[in-house]
Each structure stands twice: as C-alpha cells, then as structure tokens.
C-alpha positions as CSV (number, residue, x, y, z in Angstrom):
1,M,77.6,-31.5,28.1
2,S,79.9,-34.4,29.6
3,K,80.5,-37.4,28.2
4,E,82.3,-40.3,28.6
5,Y,84.1,-43.5,26.6
6,W,82.9,-47.0,26.6
7,K,84.2,-50.1,25.2
8,P,83.1,-51.5,22.1
9,G,79.4,-52.6,22.0
10,N,76.2,-53.0,20.3
11,M,74.7,-49.4,20.9
12,L,72.8,-49.2,18.0
13,Y,69.5,-48.5,19.1
14,P,66.4,-48.6,18.9
15,V,65.9,-51.6,16.3
16,P,62.6,-53.5,15.3
17,A,62.0,-56.6,17.2
18,V,60.6,-59.5,14.8
19,M,60.1,-62.7,15.2
20,V,61.2,-65.1,12.7
21,S,60.0,-68.5,12.2
22,C,61.2,-71.5,10.0
23,G,61.1,-75.2,9.8
24,R,61.8,-78.4,8.6
25,E,59.5,-80.3,6.8
26,G,58.1,-83.1,9.2
27,E,58.7,-81.3,12.3
28,T,57.5,-78.9,14.5
29,P,58.2,-75.6,13.6
30,D,59.8,-72.6,15.4
31,I,59.8,-68.9,16.3
32,I,63.1,-66.6,17.5
33,T,62.8,-63.3,18.0
34,V,65.6,-61.5,16.8
35,A,66.3,-57.7,16.8
36,W,69.2,-57.4,14.9
37,A,67.4,-57.5,11.3
38,G,67.6,-55.1,8.5
39,T,66.9,-54.0,4.8
40,I,70.0,-54.3,3.2
41,C,69.0,-53.9,-0.5
42,S,65.6,-52.5,-2.4
43,D,66.2,-53.8,-5.9
44,P,66.0,-56.7,-5.7
45,A,64.4,-56.7,-2.2
46,M,67.0,-58.2,0.4
47,V,67.3,-58.4,4.3
48,S,69.5,-59.8,6.7
49,I,69.1,-61.3,10.0
50,S,71.9,-62.1,12.6
51,V,71.6,-65.6,14.7
52,R,73.5,-66.8,17.1
53,K,75.2,-70.4,16.5
54,E,73.8,-72.3,19.3
55,R,70.5,-71.2,18.9
56,F,68.3,-73.9,18.2
57,S,66.5,-71.9,14.9
58,H,70.0,-71.2,13.7
59,S,70.7,-75.0,12.7
60,I,67.2,-75.0,11.1
61,I,67.7,-72.0,8.7
62,R,70.7,-73.1,7.9
63,D,69.7,-76.5,6.8
64,T,66.4,-74.9,5.1
65,G,67.6,-71.8,3.4
66,E,64.8,-70.2,4.2
67,F,62.5,-68.2,6.8
68,V,59.6,-65.5,7.5
69,I,60.4,-62.5,9.0
70,N,56.9,-60.9,11.2
71,L,56.5,-57.7,12.0
72,V,55.6,-57.5,15.6
73,N,52.7,-55.0,17.4
74,K,51.6,-54.1,20.7
75,R,49.1,-57.6,21.1
76,L,52.5,-59.8,20.2
77,V,54.7,-58.3,22.4
78,R,54.6,-60.8,25.3
79,A,54.7,-63.8,22.5
80,T,57.6,-61.8,21.1
81,D,59.5,-62.1,24.4
82,Y,58.4,-65.6,25.2
83,C,59.8,-66.2,22.1
84,G,63.4,-64.7,22.8
85,V,64.2,-66.6,26.0
86,K,62.7,-69.8,25.3
87,S,64.2,-72.5,23.4
88,G,62.4,-74.5,20.2
89,R,64.5,-77.8,21.7
90,D,62.5,-77.5,24.7
91,V,59.0,-76.3,23.4
92,D,56.4,-76.0,21.3
93,K,56.5,-71.8,20.6
94,F,53.4,-71.7,18.3
95,K,51.3,-74.0,20.9
96,E,52.8,-71.8,24.2
97,T,52.2,-69.0,22.4
98,R,48.8,-69.7,21.2
99,L,50.0,-68.2,17.6
100,T,48.6,-69.7,14.0
101,P,51.3,-71.1,11.4
102,Q,50.1,-69.2,8.6
103,A,51.1,-71.2,4.7
104,S,53.8,-69.2,3.0
105,R,53.2,-68.7,-0.6
106,Y,57.0,-69.1,-1.6
107,V,59.2,-71.0,1.3
108,K,57.9,-73.7,3.4
109,A,58.8,-72.1,6.8
110,P,55.3,-71.3,8.1
111,G,54.4,-67.4,9.1
112,V,52.6,-66.1,12.2
113,E,49.3,-65.3,11.4
114,E,48.8,-62.4,13.5
115,S,51.6,-60.5,12.7
116,P,50.6,-57.8,10.4
117,V,53.1,-58.5,8.1
118,N,54.6,-61.5,7.0
119,I,58.0,-61.4,4.8
120,E,59.0,-64.6,3.1
121,C,62.7,-65.4,2.5
122,K,65.4,-67.3,0.9
123,V,68.8,-67.4,1.8
124,V,71.3,-66.6,-0.6
125,E,74.6,-65.8,1.4
126,V,75.8,-66.8,5.3
127,K,78.5,-65.0,6.9
128,E,80.1,-66.2,9.4
129,L,80.7,-63.3,11.9
130,G,82.1,-64.5,15.7
131,S,79.3,-64.8,17.6
132,H,76.6,-64.3,15.1
133,D,75.8,-65.5,11.5
134,M,74.4,-63.1,9.5
135,F,72.2,-64.5,6.8
136,I,71.5,-62.6,4.2
137,A,68.1,-63.2,2.4
138,K,66.2,-62.2,-0.9
139,V,62.4,-61.5,-0.4
140,M,60.3,-63.7,-2.4
141,G,57.0,-61.9,-1.0
142,V,54.9,-60.0,1.3
143,T,51.7,-60.8,3.0
144,I,49.9,-57.9,4.7
145,D,47.1,-57.4,7.3
146,N,44.2,-56.2,5.0
147,R,42.3,-54.5,8.6
148,Y,45.2,-51.5,7.7
149,M,44.3,-50.9,4.7
150,D,42.5,-47.8,4.0
151,G,39.8,-46.7,1.4
152,R,42.2,-45.5,-1.1
153,G,44.2,-48.5,-1.0
154,K,46.6,-47.2,1.4
155,F,49.0,-49.6,3.6
156,N,48.8,-47.6,7.2
157,L,51.3,-49.7,8.8
158,N,52.5,-47.3,11.1
159,M,48.5,-47.5,12.6
160,S,48.9,-51.2,13.2
161,G,51.3,-50.8,16.9
162,L,54.5,-51.3,16.1
163,V,57.3,-52.5,18.4
164,S,60.7,-51.3,18.5
165,Y,63.4,-52.6,21.2
166,S,66.1,-50.5,22.5
167,H,68.6,-51.2,25.2
168,G,66.5,-54.4,27.0
169,E,63.3,-52.9,26.5
170,Y,60.4,-52.7,24.2
171,F,58.6,-49.8,22.9
172,E,55.7,-49.0,20.8
173,L,55.8,-46.8,17.9
174,G,55.2,-42.9,19.2
175,K,54.1,-40.0,18.3
176,K,54.8,-38.9,14.4
177,L,57.5,-36.3,14.2
178,G,57.5,-36.4,10.2
179,S,58.1,-37.9,6.9
180,F,60.8,-38.5,4.7
181,G,62.0,-35.4,2.6
182,Y,60.0,-32.6,5.1
183,S,63.2,-31.2,5.6
184,V,63.8,-29.8,2.9
185,K,59.9,-28.8,1.6
186,K,58.6,-25.6,0.4
187,P,55.6,-24.8,3.6
188,V,52.1,-24.7,1.6
189,K,50.4,-21.7,2.1
190,R,46.7,-21.9,3.5
191,Q,43.9,-20.9,1.4
192,N,42.5,-18.8,3.6
193,D,46.2,-16.7,3.3
194,K,45.9,-16.8,-0.3
195,N,42.4,-15.3,-0.3
196,R,43.8,-12.4,2.1
197,T,46.7,-11.9,-0.4
198,S,44.1,-11.3,-3.0
199,R,42.0,-9.5,-0.7
200,R,44.6,-7.0,-0.3
201,K,45.6,-6.7,-4.2
202,K,42.3,-5.6,-4.7
203,A,42.4,-3.1,-2.0
C-alpha cells in the first residue's frame, strides 16, 4: 500500500447535504446549502451548522437566532445545488427552485415543504472559528413526511432517497451494509435448522 501526506484540510467525507432555511420577519426567506452540519447532543437534542461569514444567510441566522434544517433526497438534489451556488442577495431561492415555504411550529423561519424531514432549531451559541462561524442550536421540533411511515408506525427515512455530499459530488444513499450493533449480535438460527436438530435428537 502506498500513501502520501497532504497539508491539513477538510477531508471528513461523506457528509449530509442539507438545505438550511431562515428568514427575517417581513423579508423574503432564504435557503443556504450546508454540508457541515451535524448532531452534537441527544439529550437535549442539539445540532450545529457552520456558515461562512460572508454568506447572506449568516447575518439572518445571527440576527434571528433560528433556522430550519431540511434533509435532502434525490428529487431535491438539483435545488440543493442551486441554493449552494446562488446568493439570496440576488435571487428568491424558494421561487427559483419552486420549493414551498412551510410554516414552522416553534420558530418563525419557514421549512421546505418538499423535504422529508424539517428540523426546527434555535441558536444557543455562536462560535467564531475562522472562515466559518459555528451555530450551535437546540432542536425545538421535527416535522416528517407521512409517506415514509409504514403500517406499524415506523418512519422509514432511509427509503426516502437521502443524499450525501463527498468531495464535491452528490450521492444517493446506497446499499445497506448492516444495522447498529450487528457486529456483536449472535446469529439467529433458522427454524429449519432447529427442526433438523430436533429430528437428529429423536433419531
């Protein structure tokens, strides 16, 4: 195996590609595409997003202290890319992408109706890190698309065609390789195996 050293850089891939919506009261809401978003605490539920200071959405989120993270699936990937390369200073991104602003329950910022999951957030801390500021936020509420609920009441999010971002490219969530904890679970014997064992004992 041959490897080489590179200078320090952001090579932690893949990451979720999400649309973050925000808005000031009385103004046109905006959407920014964020690849640096993540879960940072489960109780209380908290997330973080990192945004460049010069981005139009940065000042909106800083001033309002709230935003909505909208998960992205296959049908939203083109709109997601558009919202990442265009500025809200110049265009109405909801209008140009034909996305629908969705009223939120706990924050004034709208969500994206077409997204399978909308995560309403309130900022609790802003960390100035350099090129980006990290907005640490508490999750106030979550809205999900009922089309991914099954008859047993399970939310099958992985069936929605979620999208990830890796080194400048978008990818749809692929083949399932395992479930959490599968590496330490004991194999389950099939019923036929049990029947064969029982017959051998009787013989």
